C-alpha positions in Angstrom: -16.9 -37.2 10.6 -15.0 -33.9 10.3 -11.3 -34.0 9.9 -10.2 -31.6 12.6 -6.5 -31.4 11.5 -7.6 -30.2 8.0 -9.9 -27.6 9.6 -7.1 -26.4 11.9 -4.6 -26.2 9.0 -7.2 -24.2 7.0 -7.6 -21.8 9.9 -3.9 -21.5 10.3 -3.5 -20.7 6.6 -6.0 -17.9 6.9 -4.3 -16.5 10.0 -0.9 -16.6 8.2 -2.3 -14.6 5.4 -4.0 -11.8 7.4 -0.8 -9.7 7.5 -0.2 -10.3 3.8 -3.9 -9.4 3.0 -3.6 -6.2 5.1 -0.4 -5.1 3.3 -1.9 -6.0 -0.1 -5.0 -4.0 0.6 -2.9 -1.0 1.7 -0.8 -1.2 -1.5 -3.8 -1.4 -3.7 -5.3 1.5 -1.9 -2.1 3.6 -2.5 -2.1 2.6 -6.1 -5.7 3.8 -6.5 -4.9 7.0 -4.7 -2.1 7.8 -7.1 -4.4 7.0 -10.0 -6.9 9.5 -8.7 -4.3 12.2 -8.0 -2.8 11.8 -11.5 -6.2 12.8 -13.0 -5.8 16.2 -11.2 -2.2 17.1 -11.4 -1.4 19.3 -14.4 2.4 19.7 -14.2 4.3 17.3 -16.4 7.2 17.0 -13.9 4.9 16.3 -11.0 3.0 13.8 -13.1 6.2 11.9 -13.9 7.2 11.8 -10.2 3.8 10.5 -9.2 3.8 7.9 -11.9 7.1 6.6 -10.6 5.8 6.4 -7.1 2.7 4.6 -8.4 4.9 2.1 -10.1 6.6 1.3 -6.8 3.2 0.5 -5.3 2.4 -1.7 -8.4 5.6 -3.6 -7.8 4.7 -4.1 -4.1 1.2 -5.3 -5.1 2.8 -7.9 -7.4 5.2 -9.1 -4.7 2.4 -9.4 -2.1 0.0 -11.2 -4.5 2.7 -13.8 -5.2 3.3 -14.2 -1.4 -0.4 -14.7 -0.9 -0.5 -17.3 -3.6 2.5 -19.1 -2.2 0.6 -19.4 1.1 -2.4 -20.8 -0.7 -4.5 -17.6 -0.4 -6.4 -16.0 -3.2 -5.2 -12.4 -3.3 -7.8 -9.7 -3.4 -7.8 -7.1 -6.1 -9.8 -4.8 -3.8 -8.4 -2.2 -1.4 -11.4 -2.9 0.9 -13.0 -0.3 3.1 -9.7 1.5 3.5 -9.5 2.1 -0.2 -13.0 3.5 -0.2 -12.0 5.9 2.6 -8.8 7.0 0.8 -10.6 7.5 -2.5 -13.1 9.7 -0.7 -10.3 11.8 0.9 -8.4 12.1 -2.3 -11.5 12.9 -4.3 -12.5 15.7 -1.8 -8.9 17.0 -1.7 -8.8 17.2 -5.6 -11.6 19.7 -5.4 -9.2 22.1 -3.5 -6.2 21.6 -5.7 -2.9 19.8 -5.9 -1.5 20.7 -2.5 -4.4 19.1 -0.4 -4.4 16.1 -2.7 -0.6 15.6 -2.1 -1.1 16.0 1.6 -3.7 13.2 1.7 -1.3 11.0 -0.3 1.5 11.8 2.1 -0.6 10.8 5.0 -1.4 7.5 3.3 2.3 6.9 2.7 3.1 7.7 6.3 0.4 5.2 7.4 2.0 2.6 5.0 5.4 3.2 6.5 4.1 2.7 10.1 2.2 -0.4 9.0 5.4 -1.9 7.3 7.4 -1.2 10.5 4.7 -2.9 12.6 4.8 -5.9 10.2 8.5 -6.5 11.0 7.4 -7.7 14.4 4.7 -10.0 13.1 5.1 -13.7 13.5 2.9 -14.2 10.5 5.6 -13.1 8.0 8.6 -15.1 7.1 12.3 -14.0 6.9 12.1 -13.3 3.1 9.0 -11.1 3.5 10.5 -9.2 6.4 13.8 -8.7 4.5 11.8 -7.4 1.5 10.0 -5.0 3.8 13.2 -3.8 5.5 15.4 -3.6 2.4 12.9 -2.4 -0.2 9.5 -1.3 1.0 10.5 0.8 4.0 13.1 2.8 2.1 10.6 3.1 -0.8 7.9 4.5 1.6 10.5 6.9 3.1 11.4 8.1 -0.4 7.8 8.5 -1.3 7.2 10.7 1.8 10.2 12.8 1.0 9.2 13.2 -2.7 5.6 14.2 -1.8 6.8 16.7 0.9 9.0 18.3 -1.8 6.1 18.6 -4.1 3.9 20.0 -1.4 6.5 22.7 -0.7 6.3 23.9 -4.2 2.8 25.1 -3.5 3.6 27.2 -0.5 
C-alpha cells in the first residue's frame, strides 16, 4: 500500500523548490549570457565591468544551489529553455556589435529584477531567502542595469 503522507511531502518539496529552480535557471542563464558577451567585447575596461557583473551572477547561482540542496532538491546546472532563448538572442546580437549585445543583456537583467521582485511575494520562499533578495539581489540587479546602460551610452 502506498504511503500517502510520504507522497504528499514529496510533492510539497517539489512545490517549495519551484521558485528556487526558476531563480536558479535565470541566474545560470544570465551567467551564460555574460560568458557569450565577453567573447565579443574588445574593450579592456568593458570586459572588466562585465566580468564583475558575471561574478555577481555566479555568487547568486551558488546561493540558490545551496538553498535548493537545503530543501532537498537537486539543483540544475542548466538554464533550461530560457537559457537557450537568451543564448540565441545574445548570439544574434553579437553579429551586430557590442551595443546590441549589451541591450539584450540589459533586457535580461531587467527581467531578472522583475522576477526577483515577484518572488518577494511568494509563499514558497522563506524569510532568509526573501531578505537575501531584498538586500543583495535586487540592488545587484539595479546596479547591473545601470552599469549596462552606461556602457550602451558609450556607443551612441
